[in-house]
matplotlib code that plots the C-alpha trace (Angstrom):
import matplotlib.pyplot as plt

x = [-2.9, 0.8, 1.7, -0.9, -0.7, -0.1, -2.2, -0.7, -1.2, -4.0, -1.8, -0.6, -3.5, -4.9, -2.4, -2.2, -5.8, -5.8, -3.1, -4.6, -7.9, -5.7, -4.0, -4.1, -5.1, -3.3, -0.1, 2.7, 1.0, -2.5, -6.0, -9.0, -11.3, -14.6, -16.6, -15.8, -17.1, -19.9, -21.4, -24.9, -24.9, -23.2, -25.4, -25.2, -21.4, -21.1, -21.8, -19.0, -17.0, -15.1, -14.8, -10.7, -9.7, -6.2, -4.9, -3.3, 0.8, 2.6, 4.7, 8.2, 10.7, 14.0, 15.7, 16.2, 19.8, 19.9, 23.2, 21.9, 19.3, 15.7, 14.5, 12.7, 10.1, 9.7, 9.6, 7.1, 4.8, 5.9, 4.7, 1.2, 0.3, 2.6, -0.4, -0.4, 3.7, 3.2, 3.6, 7.0, 7.9, 7.6, 9.7, 12.3, 12.6, 12.6, 15.6, 17.3, 17.3, 18.9, 15.8, 15.6, 13.6, 12.0, 11.1, 9.3, 7.7, 4.8, 4.0, 4.3, 7.7, 8.9, 9.0, 10.8, 13.6, 12.8, 15.5, 17.4, 21.0, 21.7, 19.0, 21.5, 19.7, 16.2, 14.4, 13.6, 17.1, 17.8, 14.9, 16.5, 19.5, 18.2, 17.2, 20.6, 22.8, 20.4, 20.5, 23.4, 23.2, 19.8, 19.6, 17.6, 15.6, 13.9, 11.5, 10.8, 7.6, 7.3, 6.2, 5.9, 2.7, 0.9, -1.9, -3.4, -6.0, -3.5, -1.3, -4.3, -4.2, -0.5, 0.2, -0.1, 2.2, 4.9, 4.8, 3.0, 4.2, 7.6, 6.0, 7.4, 7.6, 7.4, 5.6, 5.6, 2.8, 2.9, 0.7, -0.7, 0.6, -0.6, -3.9, -6.3, -9.6, -10.8, -13.7, -12.4, -9.0, -10.5, -11.5, -8.3, -6.1, -8.3, -8.1, -4.5, -3.9, -6.5, -5.0, -1.0, -2.4, -4.3, -1.6, -0.7, 2.2, 1.2, 3.2, 3.6, 2.1, 3.8, 1.9, 4.4, 2.5, 4.3, 3.8, 3.8, 5.3, 2.2, 1.1, -1.2, -1.7, -4.7, -3.2, -6.3, -8.1, -5.2, -5.3, -8.7, -7.7, -4.8, -6.7, -9.5, -6.7, -4.6, -1.4, 2.0, 1.4, 4.6, 4.1, 7.0, 4.6, 4.0, 7.7, 8.9, 5.5, 4.9, 8.9, 8.3, 5.2, 7.0, 9.9, 12.3, 12.9, 13.6, 11.8, 14.2, 16.8, 14.6, 13.6, 14.3, 10.6, 7.2, 7.0, 10.0, 12.5, 16.0, 18.7, 18.0, 14.3, 14.9, 17.2, 14.7, 12.0, 14.3, 15.4, 11.6, 11.3, 14.9, 13.3, 10.2, 11.7, 14.5, 11.3, 9.9, 13.1, 14.3, 10.6, 11.0, 11.0, 7.9, 5.6, 3.3, 4.9, 2.2, -0.9, -0.8, -4.1, -6.1, -9.5, -10.9, -13.9, -13.3, -13.5, -15.0, -16.9, -13.5, -14.3, -11.1, -9.9, -9.5, -8.3, -5.8, -4.3, -5.6, -3.4, -4.1, -3.1, -5.7, -8.8, -10.1, -12.0, -15.1, -14.1, -11.3, -9.4, -6.2, -5.2, -2.0, -1.1, 2.5, 4.7, 5.5, 8.6, 7.7, 7.0, 8.4, 9.1, 6.2, 3.4, 4.6, 1.1, -0.7, -3.1, -1.7, -3.1, -1.8, -4.3, -8.4, -8.9, -11.6, -12.6, -15.1, -14.9, -16.8, -15.5, -17.5, -16.2, -17.5, -15.3, -13.5, -10.9, -8.0, -4.3, -3.0, -0.2, -1.1, 1.6, 3.2, 4.0, 0.6, -1.0, -2.7, -6.3, -9.6, -11.3, -14.7, -15.2, -19.1, -20.3, -23.2, -23.8, -23.9, -20.7, -19.3, -15.9, -13.4, -9.6, -7.8, -4.5, -3.1, -0.8, 1.0, 2.9, 3.4, 5.9, 6.2, 4.2, 3.3, 0.7, -3.2, -6.0, -9.3, -12.2, -15.5, -17.5, -18.0, -20.3, -21.2, -21.8, -19.8, -21.3, -21.1, -20.4, -19.8, -17.3, -16.5, -13.3, -13.6, -12.2, -14.3, -16.0, -14.2, -10.6, -8.3, -5.7, -5.6, -2.7, -3.6, -1.6, -4.0, -1.1, -3.5, -7.1, -8.2, -10.6, -12.1]
y = [-20.4, -22.2, -23.9, -26.8, -26.7, -29.9, -30.7, -29.7, -32.1, -31.6, -30.1, -27.2, -26.5, -25.8, -23.8, -21.6, -21.3, -20.5, -18.0, -15.9, -15.6, -13.8, -11.4, -7.6, -5.7, -3.1, -2.5, 0.0, 2.5, 2.3, 2.0, 1.1, 4.2, 2.6, 2.9, 6.4, 6.7, 8.0, 5.2, 6.1, 6.8, 3.4, 0.7, -1.6, -1.3, -2.9, -6.3, -6.1, -7.0, -10.2, -12.8, -13.2, -16.5, -18.0, -21.2, -23.4, -23.3, -26.3, -28.1, -27.6, -29.9, -28.5, -26.1, -22.7, -22.0, -18.2, -18.2, -20.4, -17.8, -18.6, -22.1, -24.2, -24.9, -21.2, -19.8, -22.3, -20.7, -17.2, -17.6, -17.0, -16.5, -15.5, -13.6, -11.7, -11.0, -8.9, -5.7, -6.9, -8.5, -5.5, -3.1, -6.1, -6.1, -2.1, -2.5, -4.8, -2.6, 0.0, 2.0, 3.9, 2.1, 3.6, 1.0, 1.9, 1.0, 2.3, 1.0, 1.4, 1.0, -2.1, -0.6, 2.6, 0.1, 0.8, -2.0, -2.5, -1.6, 0.5, 1.7, -0.3, -3.7, -3.1, -4.9, -2.3, -1.4, -4.8, -4.9, -1.5, -3.2, -6.2, -4.2, -2.4, -5.5, -7.1, -4.1, -2.9, -1.0, 0.6, 3.6, 2.5, 5.5, 4.4, 5.9, 4.7, 6.0, 4.1, 6.2, 4.6, 3.9, 4.6, 2.3, 2.0, 4.6, 7.2, 5.5, 5.9, 9.8, 10.4, 8.1, 10.8, 13.1, 10.7, 7.8, 8.1, 11.5, 9.8, 7.6, 4.0, 1.2, -1.4, -1.0, -3.2, -2.3, -3.5, -2.4, -5.6, -4.8, -1.5, -2.1, -3.2, -2.2, -5.2, -3.4, 0.4, -1.0, -3.5, -0.3, 1.9, -1.0, -2.0, 1.9, 2.1, -0.9, 0.1, 3.9, 2.4, 0.1, 3.0, 5.3, 6.4, 4.5, 1.2, 0.2, -3.6, -3.9, -6.7, -7.3, -8.3, -9.4, -8.7, -10.4, -9.4, -12.1, -13.9, -13.9, -10.6, -9.5, -8.7, -10.8, -12.4, -9.2, -7.9, -11.3, -10.8, -7.6, -9.5, -12.1, -10.1, -8.2, -11.3, -9.7, -11.3, -12.0, -12.5, -13.9, -13.0, -14.0, -17.3, -17.9, -17.0, -17.9, -21.5, -22.0, -19.6, -21.7, -24.6, -23.7, -24.0, -20.3, -17.9, -14.8, -13.1, -13.8, -12.3, -9.3, -6.8, -6.5, -7.9, -6.3, -4.8, -7.3, -7.0, -7.5, -11.3, -10.5, -8.0, -10.2, -12.9, -10.5, -9.8, -13.4, -13.7, -10.6, -11.7, -15.1, -14.2, -11.7, -14.4, -16.6, -13.8, -12.9, -16.7, -16.8, -13.4, -14.8, -16.4, -13.8, -11.5, -8.2, -6.1, -7.5, -4.8, -3.5, -4.0, -5.0, -5.9, -4.1, -2.5, -5.0, -2.5, 0.6, 2.4, 5.1, 6.4, 6.0, 10.3, 10.6, 13.3, 15.2, 18.6, 21.4, 23.9, 26.9, 25.1, 26.0, 29.1, 29.0, 30.7, 30.8, 30.2, 30.9, 29.8, 27.8, 28.7, 27.8, 26.3, 23.2, 20.3, 18.5, 15.0, 15.2, 18.3, 17.4, 15.3, 17.1, 20.9, 22.5, 22.3, 23.6, 23.9, 25.3, 25.3, 26.9, 26.3, 26.4, 26.4, 25.8, 26.2, 25.5, 24.3, 21.4, 19.1, 15.5, 12.3, 11.0, 12.7, 12.2, 13.9, 13.1, 14.6, 14.1, 11.8, 13.5, 11.8, 15.7, 15.3, 17.9, 16.5, 17.6, 16.0, 17.8, 16.9, 17.1, 18.5, 17.8, 19.9, 20.4, 16.8, 15.1, 12.6, 11.9, 13.1, 13.7, 12.5, 13.9, 12.8, 9.5, 10.0, 7.3, 6.2, 4.9, 8.3, 10.8, 9.9, 10.6, 9.2, 9.0, 9.3, 8.7, 11.0, 10.6, 7.3, 8.1, 7.0, 10.6, 13.8, 17.1, 20.0, 19.9, 22.4, 21.3, 22.1, 21.1, 22.1, 21.2, 18.5, 19.2, 17.7, 17.8, 19.9, 19.4, 21.8, 20.7, 19.7, 19.7, 19.0, 17.5, 17.2, 17.0, 13.7, 14.1, 11.9]
z = [-10.0, -8.9, -6.2, -4.7, -0.9, 0.7, 3.8, 6.9, 10.5, 12.5, 15.5, 13.3, 11.9, 15.2, 16.5, 13.1, 13.4, 16.9, 15.9, 13.5, 15.1, 17.9, 15.5, 15.1, 11.7, 12.9, 10.7, 10.4, 12.4, 10.4, 11.9, 10.7, 11.2, 8.9, 11.8, 11.5, 7.2, 5.9, 3.4, 3.2, -0.4, -1.1, 0.5, -2.7, -2.6, 0.8, -0.9, -2.4, 0.9, 0.6, 3.3, 4.3, 4.0, 4.7, 2.9, 5.0, 4.1, 3.4, 5.9, 5.9, 7.3, 6.4, 8.4, 6.0, 5.4, 4.9, 3.5, 0.7, -0.6, -1.4, -1.7, -4.4, -2.1, -0.8, -4.0, -5.7, -2.6, -3.3, -7.1, -6.7, -10.1, -13.4, -14.7, -18.1, -18.9, -22.0, -20.5, -18.7, -21.9, -23.7, -20.8, -21.4, -25.1, -25.2, -22.4, -24.0, -27.5, -25.4, -24.7, -21.1, -18.8, -15.6, -12.9, -9.5, -6.5, -4.3, -0.7, 3.0, 5.2, 3.7, 0.4, 1.9, 2.9, 6.6, 8.8, 6.0, 6.7, 4.2, 1.6, -1.2, 0.5, 0.5, -1.6, -3.9, -4.7, -5.4, -7.8, -9.2, -9.4, -11.4, -14.0, -14.0, -14.3, -16.7, -19.3, -19.1, -22.5, -21.3, -18.7, -15.9, -13.9, -10.5, -8.1, -5.0, -3.6, -0.3, 2.4, 5.8, 8.1, 4.7, 3.2, -0.6, 0.2, 0.7, -2.2, -4.9, -4.4, -4.2, -7.1, -9.7, -8.4, -6.4, -9.1, -12.1, -12.9, -14.0, -16.6, -14.9, -17.1, -14.8, -11.1, -7.8, -5.6, -1.7, 0.7, 2.4, 5.7, 5.8, 4.5, 7.1, 6.0, 4.1, 2.7, 2.0, 1.3, -1.5, -3.1, -2.8, -3.4, -6.8, -7.9, -7.4, -9.7, -12.0, -12.1, -12.5, -15.4, -17.3, -17.1, -20.7, -21.3, -20.2, -17.4, -16.2, -12.5, -10.3, -6.7, -4.0, -0.8, 2.2, 5.9, 9.8, 12.5, 12.7, 9.5, 9.1, 5.6, 3.3, 0.7, 0.6, -0.7, -2.5, -4.6, -5.5, -7.5, -8.6, -10.2, -11.6, -14.1, -14.3, -13.0, -11.4, -7.8, -5.3, -1.8, 1.0, 3.4, 1.6, 1.2, 4.7, 7.2, 6.6, 7.5, 10.9, 11.6, 11.1, 13.4, 10.0, 9.7, 13.0, 12.4, 14.1, 11.5, 8.6, 11.1, 14.0, 14.9, 14.0, 10.7, 8.8, 7.2, 7.7, 5.0, 5.1, 4.6, 1.5, 0.2, -0.1, -1.4, -3.9, -4.9, -5.4, -7.9, -9.2, -9.8, -11.6, -13.9, -14.9, -15.8, -18.4, -19.8, -20.3, -22.6, -23.8, -27.3, -27.3, -25.0, -27.2, -25.9, -27.8, -26.0, -23.2, -23.8, -20.4, -20.9, -17.9, -16.2, -12.9, -10.0, -7.5, -8.5, -8.4, -6.3, -6.1, -10.3, -10.3, -6.6, -6.0, -3.4, -2.8, -0.4, 1.7, -0.7, -3.5, -1.3, -0.9, 2.8, 3.3, 7.1, 9.0, 12.0, 14.5, 11.3, 8.9, 5.5, 6.6, 6.3, 8.5, 9.6, 8.9, 5.6, 4.3, 0.8, 0.0, 1.9, 2.0, 1.4, 5.0, 7.4, 10.4, 14.1, 17.7, 19.1, 18.6, 14.8, 12.9, 8.7, 6.5, 2.6, -0.3, -2.1, -5.1, -4.8, -4.9, -2.2, 0.3, 3.2, 4.9, 5.6, 9.2, 11.5, 14.3, 17.4, 20.3, 21.9, 24.0, 22.4, 19.3, 19.4, 18.2, 15.6, 14.1, 10.2, 9.6, 6.2, 5.0, 8.7, 9.8, 11.8, 9.3, 10.8, 13.6, 13.1, 16.2, 16.1, 19.6, 19.6, 23.0, 23.6, 20.2, 18.2, 16.5, 14.7, 11.4, 8.5, 9.2, 6.9, 7.5, 4.9, 5.5, 2.1, 0.0, -2.8, -6.2, -7.8, -7.2, -5.4, -4.0, -0.2, 2.8, 5.3, 8.4, 10.8, 14.2, 17.6, 19.5, 22.3, 25.2, 23.5, 25.6, 23.2, 20.5, 17.9, 14.3, 11.3, 8.1, 5.5, 2.9, 1.5, -0.6, -2.7, -6.3]

ax = plt.figure().add_subplot(projection="3d")
ax.plot(x, y, z, "-o")
ax.set_aspect("equal")
plt.show()
């Protein structure tokens, strides 16, 4: 692990400690629904939870001049780990030989490019640009699987269709501000990373850790996963947050809100990624690019290793009323196969799975209803579509079953008692 952190003065430590104790874990429209999840079959798995720790950042003293770009000190903090570089080196050598290479990213709104004035200015496009300019004789294909407001729990269920189906050779994973549940997202992030690593074409995986203005990030939990598989880990959080805390960098100069990087922020991320990739390229002749096997066992129970999205048309209900098989206006191309109701709806179906969850719309129109989910006759959770007064309509995830073994279940979705609103759009079933 690189980048030894120097001691902070006591006054700054106290201020940051107080700040970290007060910060919220809500990120990019996500919410913590872990209390509404059935985990009765997974008592042992609860012991896998890790206590989040925050390392006190070094105290910068010189004001950051963004016109000069990333400083050495910022990059030194950002480089959490070089990791095993074999897979990246393998992709670089093939690109240098003129082979076609596919690079990809998966994450939330930051990866999608929110708050960049032009999509070409977001870090994901800068990542693609690096490969295009570094290897002009290679055809560089690119896939951006970033979706605003979504976490790694949804990510692991959509990765096959929206990322891995393009056979990427190098992938950046970014979910540290959208993941907020230290236990559930530890499981989902682990399964997502393993799913990518175990893809048939042995893609390289780089972990990117972003941050909110107050330092909120699931970086420490995600870092456990990266250490388990010896992956490259780069932290935008460690690059900028110590500067912001010390007053040497104004957050408003790199973000228009409390989360999303602006062009300058994306540029910093791009420079962190570029500097790391250049360090690999400089050592290319000395890196064993054939040592690409991942032999490490799963860090957690790998609950979602077979996770996938199931659309409405793939399920034959035992009973259904009020709901229709339709689409949605929020994600019309990504998730077109939905169950939609405007009046009181009811669905009953059978499904065989180990884990089960739902992806549904949170609505700002004041008409979103609350629906209870019953499994084998027992209420296991709810889908509350009401987001009146919120920042926008978005897709929310709700885990219902977390279990060690697969089993056949009867699932019912019905309007909750006392819910006067009735609208609900189920974007997909998440099952493994």
